C-alpha positions as CSV (number, residue, x, y, z in Angstrom):
1,M,0.0,0.0,0.0
2,Q,1.3,3.4,-1.0
3,N,1.8,6.1,1.7
4,I,0.7,9.4,0.3
5,S,0.6,12.9,1.9
6,V,-1.7,15.5,0.4
7,Y,-0.8,19.1,1.1
8,L,-3.8,21.3,0.6
9,N,-3.5,25.1,0.7
10,K,-6.9,26.5,1.9
11,R,-5.8,30.0,0.8
12,A,-5.4,28.9,-2.9
13,S,-7.9,30.4,-5.3
14,H,-9.6,27.2,-6.5
15,T,-9.2,25.1,-3.4
16,S,-12.1,23.4,-1.6
17,F,-11.0,20.8,0.9
18,H,-14.0,18.6,0.8
19,Y,-14.1,18.6,-3.0
20,W,-10.5,17.6,-3.4
21,K,-10.6,15.0,-0.5
22,R,-13.6,13.3,-2.1
23,Q,-12.0,13.2,-5.6
24,I,-8.6,12.0,-4.3
25,D,-10.1,9.4,-2.0
26,Q,-12.1,7.9,-4.9
27,S,-9.0,7.9,-7.2
28,L,-6.4,6.6,-4.7
29,F,-8.7,4.4,-2.5
30,R,-6.1,1.7,-2.2
31,S,-3.5,4.1,-0.7
32,D,-2.9,5.2,2.9
33,I,-3.6,8.9,2.5
34,T,-2.8,11.7,5.0
35,Y,-4.3,15.1,4.4
36,R,-2.3,18.0,5.7
37,T,-3.6,21.6,5.9
38,P,-0.9,23.4,7.9
39,N,-1.8,26.7,9.5
40,N,1.6,28.3,9.0
41,L,5.0,27.7,7.4
42,V,6.6,26.2,10.5
43,E,3.9,23.6,10.7
44,L,4.2,22.8,7.0
45,K,8.0,22.3,7.3
46,E,7.5,20.1,10.3
47,N,5.0,17.9,8.4
48,L,7.4,17.7,5.4
49,V,10.3,16.6,7.6
50,N,8.2,13.9,9.1
51,D,7.1,12.7,5.6
52,I,10.6,12.7,4.3
53,D,11.9,10.8,7.4
54,A,9.1,8.3,7.0
55,K,10.1,7.8,3.3
56,C,6.6,8.7,2.1
57,D,5.9,7.3,-1.3
58,A,4.5,10.5,-2.8
59,I,3.6,14.1,-2.0
60,V,0.5,15.7,-3.6
61,S,0.3,19.4,-3.8
62,V,-3.2,20.9,-4.1
63,G,-2.9,24.6,-4.6
64,G,-1.0,27.0,-6.9
65,D,2.6,27.6,-7.8
66,G,3.2,29.3,-4.4
67,T,2.2,26.0,-2.7
68,V,4.6,24.1,-4.9
69,N,7.4,26.6,-4.2
70,T,7.1,26.1,-0.5
71,L,7.2,22.3,-0.9
72,I,10.2,22.1,-3.2
73,Q,12.4,23.9,-0.7
74,S,12.4,20.6,1.2
75,L,11.8,18.1,-1.6
76,A,14.6,19.2,-3.9
77,G,17.2,16.4,-4.1
78,Q,14.9,13.9,-2.3
79,D,13.7,10.7,-4.0
80,I,10.1,11.4,-3.1
81,G,7.8,12.1,-6.1
82,L,5.7,15.3,-6.2
83,L,2.3,15.3,-7.9
84,V,1.1,18.8,-8.7
85,M,-2.6,19.4,-8.9
86,A,-3.9,22.7,-10.2
87,G,-5.7,24.4,-7.4
88,G,-4.4,28.0,-7.8
89,T,-4.7,30.8,-10.2
90,A,-1.9,30.6,-12.8
91,N,-0.9,26.9,-12.1
92,D,2.2,27.3,-14.4
93,L,3.9,24.1,-13.3
94,A,0.8,22.0,-13.5
95,T,0.2,23.3,-17.0
96,E,3.8,22.6,-18.0
97,L,3.6,19.0,-16.7
98,G,0.3,18.4,-18.4
99,N,-1.4,17.9,-15.0
100,K,-4.5,20.0,-15.7
101,Q,-6.7,17.0,-16.3
102,S,-9.3,15.3,-14.1
103,V,-8.1,14.1,-10.7
104,K,-8.7,10.5,-11.8
105,N,-6.4,10.9,-14.8
106,I,-3.7,12.8,-12.8
107,T,-3.5,10.3,-10.0
108,H,-2.9,7.5,-12.5
109,F,0.7,8.9,-12.8
110,I,1.2,7.7,-9.2
111,R,-0.6,4.4,-9.8
112,N,1.6,3.7,-12.8
113,N,4.8,5.0,-11.2
114,E,5.1,7.4,-14.1
115,Y,7.5,10.2,-13.2
116,K,10.4,12.3,-14.5
117,Y,13.1,14.6,-13.0
118,I,13.0,18.3,-13.7
119,D,15.5,21.1,-13.2
120,L,15.1,23.7,-10.5
121,I,16.6,27.2,-10.4
122,K,18.3,28.3,-7.2
123,V,18.3,32.0,-6.3
124,N,20.4,32.9,-3.3
125,G,19.8,29.5,-1.8
126,L,16.0,29.3,-2.6
127,Y,14.5,27.1,-5.3
128,M,12.0,28.1,-8.0
129,A,10.4,25.7,-10.5
130,T,8.8,27.9,-13.2
131,N,9.4,31.6,-13.9
132,G,10.5,34.6,-11.9
133,G,12.6,37.7,-12.0
134,L,13.0,41.3,-11.0
135,G,11.0,44.4,-11.7
136,L,7.4,44.8,-12.8
137,G,6.5,41.1,-12.3
138,A,7.6,41.2,-8.7
139,Q,5.6,44.3,-8.0
140,V,2.5,42.6,-9.4
141,S,3.1,39.4,-7.4
142,Q,3.6,41.4,-4.2
143,K,0.4,43.4,-4.6
144,I,-1.7,40.4,-5.5
145,N,-0.4,38.4,-2.5
146,E,-0.9,41.4,-0.1
147,L,-4.5,41.8,-1.3
148,R,-5.2,38.1,-1.0
149,A,-3.8,38.1,2.6
150,K,-5.6,41.3,3.6
151,F,-9.0,40.8,2.0
152,P,-10.5,37.3,2.1
153,R,-13.0,38.2,-0.7
154,F,-10.2,38.9,-3.0
155,K,-9.7,35.1,-3.3
156,K,-13.2,34.9,-4.8
157,L,-12.3,37.6,-7.3
158,M,-9.2,35.6,-8.3
159,N,-11.4,32.5,-8.7
160,L,-13.7,34.3,-11.1
161,T,-11.1,36.1,-13.1
162,G,-8.4,33.4,-13.2
163,K,-5.1,34.2,-14.9
164,S,-6.4,37.5,-16.3
165,I,-6.0,39.0,-12.9
166,Y,-2.2,39.2,-13.6
167,S,-2.8,41.0,-16.9
168,F,-5.1,43.5,-15.1
169,F,-2.5,44.4,-12.5
170,I,0.3,44.7,-15.1
171,L,-1.8,47.2,-17.0
172,S,-2.6,49.0,-13.8
173,E,1.1,49.4,-13.1
174,L,1.9,50.6,-16.6
175,K,-0.8,53.3,-16.3
176,G,1.3,55.0,-13.8
177,L,2.9,58.4,-14.7
178,K,6.4,57.0,-14.4
179,F,7.5,54.0,-16.3
180,P,9.2,51.5,-13.9
181,N,13.0,51.4,-14.5
182,Y,15.8,49.4,-12.8
183,K,19.5,49.6,-13.4
184,L,21.0,46.1,-13.2
185,K,24.5,44.7,-13.8
186,I,24.4,41.2,-15.4
187,E,27.3,38.8,-15.3
188,S,27.2,35.5,-17.2
189,E,29.2,33.5,-19.7
190,Q,26.6,34.3,-22.4
191,F,25.9,37.9,-21.7
192,S,27.4,40.6,-19.4
193,G,26.7,44.3,-19.1
194,I,24.6,47.0,-17.5
195,V,21.0,47.3,-18.5
196,D,18.1,49.6,-17.8
197,T,14.9,47.5,-17.7
198,P,11.3,47.6,-16.4
199,L,11.4,43.8,-16.2
200,L,13.9,40.9,-16.2
201,L,12.6,37.4,-16.3
202,I,14.3,34.1,-15.3
203,N,12.4,31.2,-17.1
204,N,12.5,27.5,-16.5
205,Q,9.6,26.9,-18.9
206,S,8.2,28.6,-22.0
207,H,5.0,30.2,-20.6
208,L,4.4,32.6,-17.7
209,A,0.9,32.9,-16.0
210,G,-0.4,30.3,-18.4
211,T,-0.5,32.4,-21.5
212,F,2.6,34.6,-21.9
213,N,5.0,33.0,-24.4
214,V,8.2,34.4,-22.9
215,A,10.7,31.7,-23.8
216,P,9.4,29.4,-26.5
217,D,12.6,27.2,-26.6
218,T,13.0,26.8,-22.9
219,S,12.6,23.4,-21.1
220,N,12.8,22.4,-17.4
221,Q,14.8,19.4,-18.5
222,D,17.7,20.9,-20.5
223,G,20.1,21.8,-17.7
224,K,19.8,25.6,-18.5
225,F,17.4,28.5,-17.7
226,N,16.3,31.3,-20.0
227,V,17.0,35.0,-19.2
228,T,14.7,37.6,-20.9
229,I,15.5,41.3,-20.5
230,F,13.0,43.9,-21.6
231,K,14.8,47.2,-22.5
232,H,11.7,49.2,-23.5
233,T,11.6,52.8,-22.5
234,D,8.0,53.7,-23.2
235,H,4.6,52.2,-22.4
236,K,3.4,51.6,-25.9
237,K,6.3,49.5,-27.1
238,F,6.4,47.5,-23.9
239,L,2.6,46.9,-24.0
240,R,2.8,45.8,-27.7
241,C,5.5,43.3,-26.8
242,C,3.6,42.0,-23.8
243,Y,0.4,41.8,-25.8
244,K,2.1,39.7,-28.4
245,M,3.4,37.3,-25.8
246,A,0.0,37.1,-24.2
247,M,-1.4,36.0,-27.6
248,N,1.0,33.1,-27.5
249,Q,3.3,34.7,-30.0
250,Y,6.9,35.7,-29.6
251,P,8.3,39.1,-30.5
252,Y,11.0,38.0,-32.8
253,G,13.0,40.9,-34.1
254,D,12.1,43.2,-31.2
255,P,15.4,45.2,-30.6
256,D,14.4,45.9,-27.0
257,V,14.3,42.2,-26.0
258,I,17.5,40.4,-25.0
259,S,17.1,36.6,-24.6
260,F,19.7,34.0,-23.8
261,E,20.2,30.6,-22.2
262,T,22.7,30.0,-19.4
263,D,23.3,27.8,-16.3
264,K,24.7,30.4,-14.0
265,M,24.5,34.2,-13.6
266,Q,24.7,37.1,-11.2
267,I,22.5,40.1,-11.0
268,E,23.5,43.3,-9.1
269,N,21.1,46.2,-8.3
270,L,23.0,49.4,-9.2
271,M,20.3,51.6,-7.6
272,P,20.5,50.5,-3.9
273,E,18.3,53.4,-2.9
274,K,15.5,51.7,-4.8
275,E,14.2,48.5,-3.2
276,V,13.9,45.6,-5.7
277,F,12.0,42.4,-5.2
278,F,12.8,39.0,-6.7
279,F,9.7,36.8,-7.4
280,G,9.6,33.2,-8.3
281,D,6.6,30.8,-8.8
282,G,4.3,33.7,-8.2
283,E,5.8,34.5,-4.8
284,V,8.2,37.2,-3.6
285,L,11.3,35.2,-2.7
286,N,13.4,38.1,-1.3
287,S,14.2,41.8,-1.6
288,S,17.4,43.7,-2.5
289,A,17.7,44.4,1.3
290,D,17.7,40.7,2.0
291,S,20.1,39.9,-0.7
292,K,22.4,42.9,-0.3
293,N,21.5,43.9,-3.9
294,I,23.1,40.8,-5.4
295,W,21.3,37.7,-6.7
296,D,23.4,34.5,-7.5
297,I,21.3,32.3,-9.8
298,E,22.2,28.8,-11.0
299,I,20.5,25.7,-12.4
300,N,20.1,22.5,-10.4
301,P,19.7,19.8,-13.0
302,S,17.2,17.0,-12.5
303,S,16.7,17.9,-8.8
304,L,13.0,17.4,-8.4
305,K,11.1,14.2,-9.0
306,V,7.6,14.8,-10.3
307,Y,4.7,12.5,-11.2
308,S,3.7,13.4,-14.8
309,K,3.4,12.0,-18.2
310,D,6.9,10.9,-19.3
311,D,7.0,10.9,-23.1
312,E,9.9,8.5,-23.3
313,K,8.2,6.0,-21.0
314,S,4.9,6.5,-22.9
315,L,6.7,5.8,-26.1
316,I,8.2,2.6,-24.7
317,N,4.8,1.4,-23.5
318,H,3.3,2.3,-26.9
319,R,6.0,0.2,-28.7
320,N,5.4,-2.7,-26.3
321,E,1.7,-2.5,-27.1
322,V,2.4,-2.5,-30.9
323,T,4.8,-5.4,-30.5
324,L,2.3,-7.4,-28.4
325,S,-0.5,-6.8,-30.8
C-alpha cells in the first residue's frame, strides 16, 4: 500500500478541501492517504520533515505555484515524487507538466509510477520551478499576495477572473505616470553588461501565467534556464511586446528584447536606494535588502522528481503494445 501525503492550501484560489478530498479518496482508494492543511510555514516544514523521514511514497500538492514553491524547498534532491494538482490561479507548473486534467487521470501517474526529473533554479539558496525575475513582475506578485492576505473576498475575485488578474495588474502598473525602471548589472558567460529595464525574467519553462509566451525554446529538463530582459523605455512598445506574448506569439526581431540561455549568472542592483523584489513561482522570494543587492542564480539539473506523463516511457509502452499486438 502506498503512503501518500496530500498538502492542501486552503488559501489557494480554486481550493475546496471537501471537493479535493472526495476526488482523491475515490481515485487513490487503495492508498494510505494523510491530508495536511498546515496553518503556517513552520507547521508545513515540520510535516514535510516527518514525511521525508518516514520515506513517504508520494507528496501531492493541491494549490497554486506558491504552494509548490514552499514544498520544493524541502523536496529538492529527495527521492520522493511530487504530484502537482492545479488548485491555484496561474498553475504554471501543473500546466507545463500536463497535469490540468481530471483528478482521476492525474492520480494515475502515481498508480503507474510514471515520473520524471526536472531542473530547479536556485536563487540565493532558494528554489523556484517555473518563472520569476525582477521588476514589474515582482511588483504585481507582491500586490496580489498582499490583497489576498488582507481581503478574504479577493480570493473569490481571483477565482472568477483566473489568470487574467495578472494582466489587469500589469496594465494598472503601466498606467502610472512614471515607467518603472531598474539599473542592473548582469554577469554570465553568455551575456554581461549594465541594462536599464522595467522587467527581467528568469524562465524555467516557456510560458508565464499560463498564456505569456516568454521563452518558447526553454525546457525544465535541458540543464539551463532562460533570461529575458526587456529594454523598452516607453509604455506603448512594452505593451505591444507583452500583448504579443499574451497572444502566444513571440516578438522575434524586437530590438528591445534580450534573450539567452545559461546555467549560472549574477545580477546586481545598481540603484541601492530603490528596493527591488525578486519573485519566483508567483511568490516574492526576497528583496534587495535581504540579498544585499546581489542575486546569484544557478540551475540545479534533475533535482525534483515529479509525477507526470513521461514521453519516453509512454513511447516505450506504446512500442510494447504495438509489439504485443
